[in-house]
C-alpha positions, 0 to 999 in steps of 0.5 A: 499248910503248903503242899510240900509240908502236907506231902511229907506227912504220913498217910493217916495224918494226911487223912486227918488234915483233910478231914478237918477241912471236911468237918469245917463244911468243905467239899472233897475238892475244896479240902484238897485245894486247901493243901494243893493236892490232886487225886493222883497225889493222894492215890500215890500215898494211899489216901482215899475219899470214902463217899459213903462215909463222906471223909478221907481214909488212909490205907493202913497197909503199905509196902511189901507183905509176905504172908508165908510163914517162911520168909527166909527163902529156904522153904522146902521145894 
């Protein structure tokens, strides 16, 4: 898989692809080299390497989240 093709994937799929290389016995850096990405590339797409688990994980939360019950902007002041 080439870098452009990899970068077009959703974050969970990116982690899945990288973890397939980990399962083959490759290191974190070797897995990233297989698809031509850097740590910065992965951080931008919210894919991280968990040293405790020894595999890649994707952050499930992305974008803007509003935790207030009134998201209309018409809350009482």
